[in-house]
C-alpha distance (Angstrom), angle and dihedral (degrees) to the residues before:
residue distance angle dihedral
M1 . . .
T2 3.82 . .
A3 3.79 91.0 .
A4 3.84 90.5 52.6
I5 3.82 92.0 52.2
S6 3.81 91.5 49.1
A7 3.79 91.0 50.6
L8 3.84 91.2 50.4
T9 3.82 90.9 49.2
R10 3.83 91.0 52.7
R11 3.82 90.4 51.2
L12 3.85 93.5 48.9
R13 3.83 96.8 43.5
P14 3.88 95.7 89.8
W15 3.82 91.0 49.4
L16 3.81 92.6 48.3
A17 3.82 90.2 50.4
A18 3.79 91.1 51.2
I19 3.80 91.7 50.2
C20 3.82 91.1 50.0
L21 3.82 91.8 50.2
A22 3.82 91.6 49.6
T23 3.81 91.1 49.5
A24 3.78 91.1 49.8
S25 3.81 90.4 49.4
L26 3.80 91.6 52.4
A27 3.79 91.1 48.8
L28 3.80 90.6 53.0
T29 3.81 96.1 46.2
A30 3.83 98.7 41.8
P31 3.83 96.4 78.0
A32 3.83 91.3 49.6
E33 3.80 92.1 50.5
A34 3.79 90.4 47.9
R35 3.79 88.4 62.3
G36 3.79 90.7 63.7
P37 3.81 137.5 -101.7
D38 3.80 120.8 -33.7
G39 3.84 91.2 -120.0
I40 3.81 93.4 76.3
A41 3.82 93.2 81.2
D42 3.81 92.1 48.0
V43 3.81 92.6 50.1
A44 3.80 93.0 47.0
E45 3.80 91.6 50.3
K46 3.81 91.6 49.5
V47 3.83 98.6 48.7
I48 3.81 106.0 27.4
D49 3.81 93.9 96.2
A50 3.82 90.8 56.2
V51 3.81 91.5 58.9
V52 3.81 113.9 86.8
N53 3.76 139.4 -173.9
I54 3.80 117.9 -119.8
S55 3.80 115.1 -144.7
T56 3.80 118.9 -170.7
S57 3.77 135.6 -179.6
Q58 3.77 127.8 -161.7
T59 3.78 132.2 -172.7
V60 3.79 111.7 -126.1
E61 3.78 115.3 -151.8
A62 3.77 119.6 -119.2
K63 3.77 114.6 -92.4
G64 3.76 138.2 175.8
G65 3.78 125.9 40.2
P66 3.75 143.1 -150.5
G67 3.76 109.5 -25.4
E68 3.83 94.0 2.1
G69 3.77 129.6 124.2
K70 3.77 134.3 -0.3
G71 3.79 92.9 -56.7
A72 3.80 95.0 58.4
M73 3.78 114.6 138.1
P74 3.80 112.0 -111.0
K75 3.79 117.6 -121.2
L76 3.78 112.3 -108.9
P77 3.80 129.1 -168.2
P78 3.84 114.0 -103.6
G79 3.81 112.4 -87.9
S80 3.79 93.5 19.1
P81 3.83 112.8 161.9
F82 3.84 88.2 -131.0
E83 3.81 93.7 55.7
E84 3.81 94.8 93.9
F85 3.80 92.0 47.7
F86 3.82 94.0 50.7
D87 3.82 91.8 45.0
D88 3.78 89.9 55.8
F89 3.79 94.7 45.1
F90 3.79 101.4 42.5
K91 3.81 103.8 29.1
N92 3.78 100.0 39.2
R93 3.79 100.2 33.7
H94 3.79 101.6 31.6
G95 3.75 100.5 43.1
G96 3.78 104.4 -102.9
P97 3.75 148.8 -15.6
G98 3.78 94.8 -55.9
G99 3.75 96.2 51.3
G100 3.81 118.7 -145.8
D101 3.82 125.0 96.0
L102 3.78 96.4 -39.8
Q103 3.82 92.8 146.9
P104 3.82 124.3 62.0
H105 3.80 110.2 -107.3
K106 3.79 139.0 -178.8
T107 3.78 126.9 -110.4
T108 3.80 124.3 -165.1
S109 3.78 134.7 -154.7
L110 3.79 138.2 179.9
G111 3.77 132.3 -141.8
S112 3.79 138.8 152.5
G113 3.79 138.8 -98.9
F114 3.79 142.0 160.2
I115 3.80 138.3 -130.7
V116 3.81 116.0 -113.4
D117 3.82 98.2 171.1
T118 3.81 127.8 36.1
S119 3.82 88.8 -135.3
G120 3.82 86.0 76.2
I121 3.83 105.7 -87.7
V122 3.81 113.4 154.3
V123 3.81 130.9 -172.5
T124 3.80 122.3 -151.7
N125 3.81 141.0 142.3
N126 3.78 121.2 -70.0
H127 3.80 91.1 -132.0
V128 3.82 89.7 58.2
I129 3.83 92.9 62.7
E130 3.82 102.3 22.1
G131 3.80 112.2 132.7
A132 3.82 93.2 4.1
D133 3.80 120.0 149.9
E134 3.80 92.7 -164.3
I135 3.80 130.7 23.2
H136 3.79 125.3 -166.4
V137 3.80 129.6 -173.2
I138 3.81 114.8 -145.8
L139 3.81 116.7 -161.6
N140 3.78 124.5 -145.3
D141 3.83 90.8 -99.3
G142 3.81 91.1 55.1
S143 3.82 97.8 -101.8
K144 3.79 110.6 148.2
F145 3.81 126.2 -151.1
K146 3.78 132.9 179.0
A147 3.81 110.8 -118.6
E148 3.78 134.5 -153.8
L149 3.79 125.1 -143.3
V150 3.81 112.3 -114.6
G151 3.81 96.6 -178.7
V152 3.79 145.9 -49.0
D153 3.78 137.7 -139.1
K154 3.79 111.4 -156.7
K155 3.80 94.5 -172.5
T156 3.82 91.7 65.0
D157 3.83 94.7 26.1
L158 3.82 93.3 -123.3
A159 3.80 132.3 139.5
V160 3.80 135.5 -176.5
L161 3.82 122.0 -147.3
K162 3.79 133.1 -173.9
F163 3.81 130.7 -154.9
T164 3.80 134.2 171.4
P165 3.82 111.0 -116.6
N166 3.80 124.0 -152.1
K167 3.78 94.5 -155.5
P168 3.83 138.8 32.8
L169 3.80 115.1 -68.5
I170 3.78 134.7 -152.1
A171 3.81 115.5 -129.0
V172 3.79 130.7 -168.7
K173 3.78 128.6 -144.5
F174 3.78 133.2 -135.4
G175 3.78 120.1 -102.5
D176 3.81 127.9 -155.8
S177 3.80 108.5 -85.0
D178 3.81 89.9 -173.6
K179 3.81 88.5 70.8
L180 3.81 94.2 56.8
R181 3.78 115.2 121.6
L182 3.78 128.2 -153.7
G183 3.79 109.3 -97.3
E184 3.82 93.7 23.8
W185 3.81 114.6 142.2
V186 3.81 117.3 -109.4
I187 3.81 134.4 179.7
A188 3.80 126.6 -141.3
I189 3.80 120.1 -159.4
G190 3.79 122.9 -175.5
N191 3.78 149.2 111.6
P192 3.83 106.7 -75.4
F193 3.80 115.2 -173.5
S194 3.84 89.0 -8.4
L195 3.82 91.0 -71.1
G196 3.81 94.8 131.8
G197 3.80 129.8 -117.5
T198 3.82 108.1 -2.0
V199 3.81 129.0 176.0
T200 3.81 124.3 -147.3
A201 3.79 130.0 169.3
G202 3.79 136.9 -156.0
I203 3.76 142.0 132.3
V204 3.79 137.7 -83.3
S205 3.79 103.3 -92.8
A206 3.81 97.5 -177.2
R207 3.79 143.2 -15.9
N208 3.79 135.1 -140.4
R209 3.80 93.2 26.7
D210 3.81 115.6 179.7
I211 3.80 108.2 -161.1
S212 3.82 96.8 165.0
Q213 3.81 95.3 -107.2
G214 3.80 94.5 126.9
P215 3.81 146.3 -20.1
Y216 3.80 93.8 -84.1
D217 3.81 101.8 45.2
N218 3.79 109.9 160.8
Y219 3.80 103.5 143.1
I220 3.78 131.4 175.1
Q221 3.80 109.0 -132.4
T222 3.79 117.4 -147.9
D223 3.80 138.4 173.0
A224 3.82 92.1 -145.7
A225 3.81 104.7 123.7
I226 3.82 109.6 -94.9
N227 3.79 117.2 176.2
R228 3.79 138.9 168.8
G229 3.78 108.3 -52.3
N230 3.81 94.1 30.8
S231 3.82 89.8 94.4
G232 3.79 110.6 121.3
G233 3.79 93.6 17.9
P234 3.81 123.0 127.1
L235 3.78 129.5 -100.4
F236 3.82 109.7 -147.4
N237 3.78 133.9 -161.8
L238 3.81 120.2 -141.3
D239 3.81 90.4 -90.2
G240 3.81 89.3 64.4
D241 3.81 93.7 -111.1
V242 3.81 121.8 136.2
I243 3.80 108.3 -113.2
G244 3.81 97.3 168.5
V245 3.80 148.7 3.5
N246 3.81 113.7 -120.7
T247 3.79 105.4 -124.5
L248 3.80 114.8 158.2
I249 3.75 146.7 -7.8
I250 3.78 137.2 -148.2
S251 3.78 108.7 -127.3
P252 3.80 136.8 139.5
S253 3.81 90.6 -152.3
G254 3.80 102.2 41.3
G255 3.82 91.1 -113.6
S256 3.78 128.7 98.4
I257 3.79 117.7 -75.7
G258 3.80 92.9 170.2
I259 3.80 98.4 -88.2
G260 3.80 109.7 108.4
F261 3.79 131.1 150.6
A262 3.80 132.3 -148.0
V263 3.79 131.3 -171.5
P264 3.84 105.2 -117.2
S265 3.80 117.1 -110.2
K266 3.80 92.5 -121.5
T267 3.80 88.9 64.3
V268 3.81 93.8 39.5
A269 3.81 95.2 50.7
G270 3.81 92.3 53.6
V271 3.80 93.5 46.3
V272 3.82 92.8 47.3
A273 3.81 92.6 49.1
Q274 3.81 91.9 52.6
L275 3.80 94.7 44.1
R276 3.80 90.0 51.7
Q277 3.79 92.4 47.7
Y278 3.81 102.4 38.1
G279 3.80 106.3 11.1
Q280 3.81 87.9 -124.3
L281 3.80 140.9 50.8
R282 3.80 120.5 -86.6
R283 3.79 101.5 -163.0
G284 3.77 123.7 -177.7
W285 3.80 117.9 -106.3
L286 3.79 127.8 -155.1
G287 3.80 98.8 176.9
V288 3.80 101.3 -131.1
R289 3.79 140.4 119.6
I290 3.78 113.1 -132.2
Q291 3.78 139.2 -167.8
Q292 3.79 141.3 -177.2
V293 3.80 121.2 -77.0
T294 3.81 101.9 -130.5
D295 3.78 122.6 -165.0
E296 3.81 89.8 -102.1
I297 3.78 93.0 50.0
A298 3.79 90.2 46.7
E299 3.81 90.5 52.8
S300 3.80 90.9 49.3
L301 3.80 91.2 51.3
S302 3.82 94.9 42.1
I303 3.82 92.4 -117.1
K304 3.80 118.1 149.7
P305 2.96 120.3 -142.7
A306 3.82 106.5 17.4
R307 3.81 107.4 -105.5
G308 3.77 145.0 128.2
A309 3.79 134.7 50.5
L310 3.80 118.1 -65.3
I311 3.81 114.7 -137.7
A312 3.81 105.7 -130.7
G313 3.79 97.3 170.9
V314 3.79 141.2 4.0
D315 3.81 124.3 -143.7
D316 3.81 110.8 -125.0
K317 3.81 89.9 -138.7
G318 3.79 97.4 40.0
P319 3.84 130.4 103.4
A320 3.81 93.3 -111.6
K321 3.81 95.6 67.3
P322 3.83 99.2 60.4
A323 3.81 87.9 44.2
G324 3.82 88.7 61.6
I325 3.81 98.8 -112.5
V326 3.81 110.5 152.0
P327 3.82 137.1 -177.4
G328 3.79 109.7 -79.3
D329 3.81 94.6 39.4
V330 3.79 114.6 123.1
V331 3.81 115.8 -147.1
V332 3.82 110.2 -144.2
K333 3.82 100.2 164.7
F334 3.80 132.7 25.6
D335 3.80 123.0 -172.2
G336 3.79 90.3 -19.8
K337 3.81 95.0 -49.5
D338 3.80 121.8 116.3
I339 3.80 116.0 -117.4
K340 3.80 111.0 -149.5
E341 3.82 98.2 164.8
P342 3.82 139.5 3.0
K343 3.82 93.9 -91.7
D344 3.81 89.3 60.2
L345 3.79 91.0 57.7
S346 3.81 92.9 47.1
R347 3.80 91.5 52.1
V348 3.79 98.6 44.8
V349 3.81 93.7 45.3
A350 3.81 90.8 49.8
D351 3.82 91.1 49.7
T352 3.82 94.0 49.5
A353 3.80 118.3 97.5
V354 3.79 117.5 -101.7
G355 3.81 110.8 -105.6
K356 3.80 94.9 21.8
Q357 3.80 117.0 136.3
V358 3.80 111.1 -134.7
D359 3.78 138.5 179.4
V360 3.78 115.1 -114.7
V361 3.81 117.3 -163.3
L362 3.78 112.4 -156.4
I363 3.78 139.4 169.0
R364 3.80 115.5 -126.0
K365 3.79 119.7 -179.9
G366 3.80 91.7 -18.6
A367 3.79 97.3 -49.3
E368 3.81 129.5 100.0
Q369 3.76 120.5 -126.4
T370 3.79 136.6 165.7
V371 3.79 127.4 -130.9
K372 3.79 130.3 -178.8
V373 3.81 120.0 -125.7
T374 3.80 129.5 -173.9
L375 3.79 106.3 -148.7
G376 3.78 122.9 -127.3
K377 3.82 128.5 -152.6
L378 3.79 119.9 -86.5
D379 3.79 110.6 -125.4
D380 3.77 104.2 176.0
G381 3.78 124.7 -42.9
G382 3.79 104.0 41.7
D383 3.78 128.5 -176.8
K384 3.79 100.1 -34.4
P385 3.78 129.7 -168.7
V386 3.78 111.6 -116.1
Q387 3.79 112.5 -95.2
V388 3.78 109.4 -139.1
S389 3.77 110.1 -146.1
N390 3.78 120.5 -128.7
K391 3.78 91.8 -158.1
T392 3.74 121.0 115.9
Q393 3.75 127.3 -163.8
E394 3.73 127.3 -142.6
P395 3.81 109.3 -111.1
V396 3.78 116.0 -116.1
E397 3.76 131.5 -160.3
K398 3.81 108.9 -75.8
P399 3.76 140.9 159.4
V400 3.81 105.0 -96.0
T401 3.80 115.2 -160.8
Q402 3.81 102.8 169.7
K403 3.79 140.6 18.1
A404 3.79 123.1 -152.5
L405 3.82 136.1 155.3
G406 3.79 92.3 -6.6
L407 3.80 92.4 -50.5
D408 3.78 130.7 118.8
L409 3.80 106.1 -144.9
A410 3.77 132.9 -166.2
T411 3.77 135.2 179.8
L412 3.81 106.7 -103.4
T413 3.82 107.6 -102.6
K414 3.79 130.5 179.7
D415 3.80 90.2 -105.1
L416 3.82 93.1 52.3
R417 3.80 91.6 44.4
S418 3.81 89.3 54.0
R419 3.80 94.2 43.8
Y420 3.81 93.8 53.5
K421 3.83 95.1 33.7
I422 3.79 93.0 -121.8
K423 3.79 116.8 173.7
D424 3.81 117.8 -114.0
S425 3.79 90.5 -120.1
V426 3.82 91.8 64.1
K427 3.82 112.2 93.9
G428 3.77 129.3 -175.6
V429 3.81 142.8 59.9
I430 3.78 121.2 -35.4
I431 3.81 125.5 -132.4
T432 3.79 109.0 -133.9
N433 3.82 100.1 175.4
V434 3.80 139.1 8.6
D435 3.81 125.2 -151.4
D436 3.81 106.4 -123.1
S437 3.80 92.5 -140.3
S438 3.82 95.4 49.9
D439 3.79 132.0 102.9
A440 3.81 86.5 -116.9
A441 3.81 91.0 63.0
E442 3.78 90.7 48.3
K443 3.82 88.8 53.7
R444 3.84 88.5 52.5
L445 3.79 98.0 -114.0
S446 3.79 108.2 160.9
P447 3.81 140.6 -173.9
G448 3.77 111.9 -81.0
E449 3.80 95.7 37.6
V450 3.79 117.0 117.4
I451 3.81 127.0 -135.4
V452 3.81 105.4 -137.7
E453 3.81 100.3 173.4
V454 3.79 137.4 14.2
A455 3.81 115.1 -157.0
Q456 3.83 88.7 -11.8
E457 3.81 93.7 -55.3
A458 3.80 121.8 113.7
V459 3.83 118.0 -114.0
S460 3.78 127.9 -160.7
S461 3.82 103.4 176.2
A462 3.77 139.2 37.5
A463 3.81 88.1 -113.7
D464 3.84 89.6 58.4
V465 3.78 90.4 55.5
K466 3.80 93.4 48.6
K467 3.79 91.4 48.0
R468 3.80 94.1 50.5
I469 3.82 92.6 47.9
D470 3.81 91.8 49.7
Q471 3.80 89.3 51.8
I472 3.81 91.4 50.3
K473 3.82 89.2 53.9
K474 3.81 91.6 49.6
D475 3.82 89.9 51.3
G476 3.80 88.6 58.6
K477 3.79 96.6 -117.9
K478 3.79 120.0 152.3
S479 3.80 97.9 -143.2
V480 3.77 142.5 19.2
L481 3.80 125.5 -137.6
L482 3.81 117.2 -132.3
L483 3.79 126.3 -167.9
V484 3.79 105.4 -147.9
A485 3.82 130.3 -170.0
N486 3.78 128.8 -161.1
S487 3.80 122.1 -139.6
D488 3.84 91.1 -83.1
G489 3.79 92.8 51.4
E490 3.81 97.7 -105.9
L491 3.79 109.0 150.0
R492 3.78 136.0 -142.5
F493 3.79 135.2 166.4
V494 3.79 122.1 -120.8
A495 3.79 125.5 -173.9
L496 3.82 115.3 -152.6
S497 3.78 127.4 -168.7
V498 3.82 113.5 -115.1
Q499 3.79 94.6 -167.6
């Protein structure tokens, strides 16, 4: 038996040695792999000279006055031996007898940017250069050039600069941020804490992040270290293409905690092209007010599943009106792109060329149909989601004619119109009281608002509202859709449970 075991051991010894060597090899290589792919160094070497520092200076107006602020000159008794010393320190060095910032002075700041054209075109963040009197671009070799502002877009926090180089430059190109995958390696290069060009690496943590910074939020989230001074710097993929502009971080300390955000290159490329061509953004405009399609609203409109952007109002002078788009329509596709929520519609409309005719697929009364719209140019407001007010009004004595769904309703009279300051153009049935325990109160309906439509049919009296709601109950539906106007005529849809 012992001899058999010894023979088996001799036969297995080469295999055991091979297994041990393989295990040792894995142990040696694991730490290196944990640091990331080998391509990071190659990419950094190739693109580092296209990344620049942005230095700005700004004149700060004089502030403070005699006796104000921390730098105020202390009061000394006449003839004090310290009087000459304090005169020299406070008057000569702090701008005057009162101390403080009595003289205008310059402040400086540093950020990051990158060259996209060898003629000297640089992309950075708007907040890096906002309010600056002078802007300088500092290359990786320390060369410094005065830059001019080509244009800015505050909504995406982007800016384009131009400087005149005295030697050949290296430029980088935009990649396709739409092709980014979660977990893909990315490289951030910038000027953190004014240290100069610094390379950090991480992965794509998330895409399409909406962090309520603006109407077109669509950020790439990364755990690549981004710190103060990285703003405006590029985020590269492993091909050396710019797939984002590092813009902000979430951090209680001001340093990186692995939650950074970059504007995707698809957005940046379009903004940069327009700023270079026009000096400003020419965003598409549809001329509508939109809101979320909740599950209750979707049930009321016979839409399954809940999706799209609900049209709550149409601008009389906007492109949507002549195209036949009306309140209550739900846009589910715009120019071939699916619309899952209101933000999607805002983004795609803004990115569409002014004057382009597009197909808009919408759902109206449960049926899909397509209309053609020729987009206008956004001047200021844009297609905004409806802001639901949190304000409540104290109920006043009023002539109630009907009660329904926790609402006291009255036909809109001249007296009620005057009492609630409702514009003459607003038609419908006024809400005069709301039961605090009702679904209507939870949906923030309040006295003074006017019900314009019930289940997409206009109403002109409290009896009309009651009749429509009773019919909805008979039809076995769980909720009823109301179109509600405030005193200025701004519309929103509210779905109330009828059960």
